[in-house]
C-alpha positions as CSV (number, residue, x, y, z in Angstrom):
1,M,-66.9,28.8,2.9
2,S,-65.9,25.5,2.3
3,I,-64.5,22.3,-0.2
4,I,-66.9,19.5,-0.5
5,T,-65.8,16.1,-2.7
6,I,-68.9,14.0,-3.8
7,S,-67.3,10.6,-4.5
8,R,-69.7,7.4,-5.8
9,G,-69.9,5.0,-8.0
10,S,-71.1,4.9,-11.3
11,Y,-74.9,5.2,-11.5
12,S,-75.3,5.9,-7.9
13,G,-76.9,9.4,-7.8
14,G,-73.9,11.5,-6.8
15,K,-74.0,13.6,-9.7
16,E,-77.3,14.6,-9.5
17,V,-76.6,15.2,-5.3
18,A,-73.5,17.3,-6.5
19,E,-75.8,19.5,-8.2
20,K,-78.6,19.9,-6.3
21,L,-76.1,20.5,-3.0
22,A,-74.0,23.1,-5.6
23,K,-76.9,25.0,-6.1
24,K,-78.3,25.2,-2.4
25,L,-75.1,26.2,-0.9
26,G,-74.4,28.6,-4.2
27,Y,-71.3,27.0,-4.8
28,K,-69.6,26.2,-8.3
29,C,-70.0,22.4,-9.2
30,I,-67.0,20.7,-11.7
31,S,-66.2,17.8,-12.7
32,R,-65.1,16.9,-16.3
33,E,-64.1,20.6,-16.5
34,I,-60.8,19.4,-14.3
35,L,-59.7,17.3,-17.1
36,L,-60.1,19.9,-19.9
37,K,-58.4,22.6,-17.9
38,A,-55.3,20.2,-17.2
39,S,-56.0,18.7,-20.7
40,E,-55.2,22.3,-22.0
41,E,-52.6,23.5,-19.4
42,F,-50.3,20.7,-20.1
43,N,-51.4,19.8,-23.9
44,I,-52.6,16.1,-23.0
45,P,-55.5,14.5,-24.6
46,E,-58.3,14.3,-22.5
47,I,-58.7,10.6,-23.0
48,K,-55.5,9.8,-21.7
49,L,-56.0,11.6,-18.7
50,I,-59.6,9.9,-18.2
51,R,-57.6,6.4,-18.8
52,A,-55.5,7.7,-15.8
53,I,-58.1,8.0,-13.2
54,H,-60.6,5.2,-14.3
55,D,-58.5,2.2,-15.6
56,A,-56.5,0.4,-13.0
57,P,-52.8,0.6,-13.8
58,S,-51.3,-1.9,-16.5
59,I,-48.0,-3.6,-15.3
60,L,-45.9,-1.9,-17.8
61,E,-47.4,1.4,-16.1
62,R,-45.9,0.6,-12.6
63,F,-42.6,0.1,-13.9
64,T,-42.7,3.7,-15.9
65,Y,-44.9,5.8,-13.7
66,G,-47.4,6.1,-16.7
67,K,-50.7,7.1,-14.5
68,E,-48.6,9.3,-11.8
69,R,-47.8,11.4,-14.1
70,Y,-51.0,12.2,-15.6
71,V,-52.6,12.5,-12.1
72,A,-50.3,15.1,-11.4
73,Y,-51.5,17.0,-14.1
74,I,-55.1,16.7,-12.8
75,R,-54.4,16.9,-9.2
76,A,-52.5,20.4,-10.2
77,A,-55.5,21.5,-12.1
78,L,-58.0,20.6,-9.3
79,L,-55.5,22.1,-6.5
80,K,-55.4,25.8,-8.4
81,Q,-59.3,25.6,-9.2
82,V,-60.5,24.7,-5.4
83,Q,-58.5,27.8,-4.4
84,Q,-61.2,29.6,-5.1
85,D,-63.2,28.1,-2.2
86,N,-67.0,27.2,-2.5
87,I,-66.8,24.0,-4.5
88,V,-68.6,20.9,-5.2
89,Y,-65.9,18.6,-7.0
90,H,-67.9,15.4,-8.2
91,G,-65.4,13.9,-10.4
92,L,-63.4,11.1,-9.8
93,A,-60.6,10.8,-7.1
94,G,-61.5,13.7,-5.3
95,H,-61.1,12.6,-1.9
96,F,-57.5,11.1,-2.9
97,L,-56.5,14.4,-4.8
98,L,-57.2,16.8,-2.2
99,Q,-55.8,15.0,0.7
100,G,-54.4,17.6,3.6
101,I,-56.8,20.5,2.9
102,P,-58.5,20.6,6.2
103,H,-61.8,22.8,4.9
104,L,-62.7,19.8,2.9
105,L,-65.7,17.7,3.2
106,K,-65.7,14.5,1.9
107,V,-68.4,12.3,1.4
108,R,-69.5,9.2,0.0
109,I,-72.4,8.6,-2.0
110,L,-74.0,4.8,-2.2
111,A,-76.8,3.2,-4.1
112,D,-78.0,-0.4,-4.2
113,L,-76.5,-2.5,-7.3
114,E,-79.7,-3.1,-8.5
115,D,-80.7,0.7,-8.4
116,R,-77.5,1.1,-10.0
117,V,-78.3,-1.2,-12.6
118,A,-82.0,0.2,-13.6
119,E,-80.9,3.7,-14.0
120,E,-77.9,2.1,-16.6
121,M,-80.5,0.2,-17.9
122,R,-83.0,3.3,-18.5
123,R,-80.0,5.7,-19.8
124,V,-78.2,3.5,-22.3
125,E,-80.8,1.0,-23.2
126,I,-78.9,-2.1,-22.4
127,S,-79.9,-5.7,-20.6
128,A,-80.0,-5.9,-16.8
129,D,-77.1,-8.6,-17.0
130,K,-75.4,-6.5,-19.6
131,A,-75.5,-3.4,-17.5
132,R,-74.9,-5.7,-14.1
133,D,-71.6,-6.8,-15.3
134,L,-70.2,-3.2,-16.7
135,I,-71.1,-1.9,-13.3
136,K,-69.4,-4.6,-11.4
137,K,-66.0,-4.3,-14.1
138,D,-66.2,-0.5,-13.2
139,D,-66.1,-0.9,-9.8
140,E,-63.6,-3.5,-9.9
141,E,-61.1,-1.0,-11.8
142,R,-61.7,2.0,-9.5
143,R,-60.6,-0.3,-6.7
144,K,-57.6,-1.4,-8.2
145,W,-56.8,2.1,-9.4
146,S,-57.2,3.2,-5.6
147,L,-54.9,0.5,-4.3
148,Q,-52.5,0.6,-6.7
149,L,-51.8,4.3,-6.6
150,Y,-53.2,5.0,-2.8
151,G,-53.0,1.7,-1.1
152,A,-56.8,2.4,-0.3
153,D,-60.3,0.6,-1.2
154,P,-62.4,3.8,-2.2
155,W,-65.2,1.6,-0.7
156,D,-63.7,2.1,2.7
157,P,-65.8,4.4,4.7
158,M,-62.7,5.4,6.8
159,L,-61.9,7.9,4.0
160,Y,-64.9,10.2,4.3
161,D,-66.3,12.7,6.3
162,L,-70.0,11.8,5.5
163,V,-71.4,8.1,4.0
164,I,-75.0,8.7,2.8
165,H,-76.8,5.1,1.2
166,L,-79.6,6.6,-1.5
167,N,-82.2,4.0,-0.4
168,S,-84.5,5.5,2.7
169,I,-83.0,8.5,2.3
170,T,-83.6,10.8,-0.6
171,V,-81.4,13.0,-3.0
172,A,-83.1,15.6,-1.5
173,D,-82.5,14.3,2.1
174,A,-79.1,13.9,0.9
175,V,-78.5,17.7,0.1
176,D,-80.0,18.7,3.1
177,L,-77.9,16.6,5.3
178,I,-74.4,17.9,3.5
179,S,-76.1,21.2,3.4
180,Q,-75.5,21.1,7.5
181,A,-72.6,19.4,7.9
182,V,-70.5,21.7,5.7
183,K,-71.4,24.3,8.3
184,L,-69.6,22.8,11.1
185,P,-66.7,24.9,12.5
186,G,-64.0,22.0,11.1
187,F,-65.3,22.4,7.6
188,Q,-64.8,26.3,7.6
189,T,-61.9,28.1,5.5
190,T,-59.7,29.6,8.0
191,P,-56.6,31.9,7.2
192,Q,-54.6,28.9,8.2
193,S,-56.3,26.4,6.5
194,Q,-56.3,28.5,3.2
195,A,-52.4,29.2,3.2
196,L,-52.0,25.5,3.4
197,L,-54.1,24.9,0.3
198,D,-52.1,27.2,-1.5
199,E,-49.3,25.6,-0.5
200,L,-50.6,22.6,-1.9
201,A,-51.3,24.2,-4.8
202,L,-47.8,25.6,-5.5
203,G,-46.4,22.1,-4.6
204,A,-48.4,20.7,-7.4
205,Q,-48.2,23.1,-9.9
206,I,-44.0,22.8,-9.5
207,Q,-44.3,18.7,-9.7
208,A,-46.9,18.7,-12.4
209,V,-43.7,20.8,-14.7
210,L,-41.0,18.1,-13.1
211,V,-42.9,15.2,-13.6
212,E,-42.2,14.5,-17.3
213,Q,-38.7,14.6,-16.8
214,F,-38.7,13.0,-13.2
215,P,-41.6,10.7,-12.8
216,D,-41.0,10.0,-9.7
217,V,-40.5,13.4,-7.9
218,K,-42.3,14.4,-5.2
219,V,-43.0,18.2,-4.2
220,S,-44.1,20.2,-1.6
221,A,-43.9,23.7,0.0
222,K,-44.1,25.3,3.2
223,D,-43.5,28.6,4.5
224,G,-42.2,30.0,1.8
225,E,-39.6,26.5,0.8
226,V,-40.3,23.8,-1.6
227,M,-38.9,20.8,-1.2
228,V,-38.2,18.5,-4.0
229,N,-37.8,14.7,-3.1
230,I,-36.3,13.0,-6.2
231,K,-34.4,9.7,-6.2
232,G,-30.9,9.3,-7.6
233,V,-27.8,11.4,-8.3
234,I,-28.6,14.3,-10.2
235,D,-27.0,18.1,-10.2
236,Q,-28.4,19.5,-7.0
237,E,-27.7,23.2,-7.6
238,E,-29.0,23.2,-11.2
239,L,-32.2,21.5,-10.2
240,A,-32.7,24.0,-7.6
241,A,-32.2,26.5,-10.1
242,Q,-34.9,24.8,-12.6
243,V,-37.3,24.5,-9.9
244,K,-36.6,28.2,-8.8
245,R,-37.2,29.3,-12.5
246,I,-40.5,26.9,-12.6
247,A,-42.2,28.2,-9.3
248,K,-41.2,31.8,-10.7
249,R,-42.8,31.2,-14.0
250,T,-46.2,29.2,-12.8
251,A,-46.7,31.2,-9.5
252,G,-45.1,34.3,-9.9
253,V,-43.3,33.7,-6.5
254,Q,-39.6,33.6,-5.2
255,V,-39.1,30.1,-3.1
256,E,-35.9,28.6,-1.3
257,V,-35.4,24.9,-2.7
258,K,-34.4,22.1,-0.9
259,V,-33.4,18.9,-3.1
260,I,-33.6,15.7,-1.3
261,I,-31.3,12.8,-3.1
262,G,-31.8,9.3,-2.2
263,P,-34.7,6.8,-1.4
264,E,-38.1,8.3,-1.7
265,I,-39.6,9.5,1.6
266,A,-42.9,10.6,2.6
267,I,-43.7,14.5,1.9
268,D,-47.2,15.6,4.0
């Protein structure tokens, strides 16, 4: 029992790999469903969520944390979904949004540019030059997005457990490779890894509620304690009470709250 993310560029064959892999394993295959759930739960238009995980941040958004707010909503919805286990997710940024889950297999699917161009031409009936320009622009937007929000290039193979180039390796071969890799002991759900996932999901749910008021908030949960990191001077007692109310309402749990005021620090 595991979680698998399939990262890919547009028209790279990753969607087909994900769908056939899920069918082979008997897993649930998800992508856009997460945006719909986030849109419904947090009352945000889907188009804004799509832009948040696709377009590179504008200068204004870098100062107003515009994308961070929407990404927090998507991450909360995705973590909540994968708590069910046995999931193949092929939406954007899964390898970033699900960081920290031990039983997560991160896969990158690559394809030659000209093969991608031919596929886009077939699907949308445009010229080769137009298709090539659109694919290159899309790739660059995703690269800028990843670098701005996570400081990492999505084409960096170190981000993934398995990188597959669909050239001499077919879609069927890729599905077989991934289905074998996910059986390895390191990608199996354990009570400890599930508990860690549950803590990540709880922290993400609380962060998604707080982010509208505190756009730079960082939240984590560990051993029944929720840690909230917010820059600036605020009423710590009131914030702690607010977080407890949110945790009770969103997750049905009682928690202890630790508020950290001042320069942002990393929270694992």
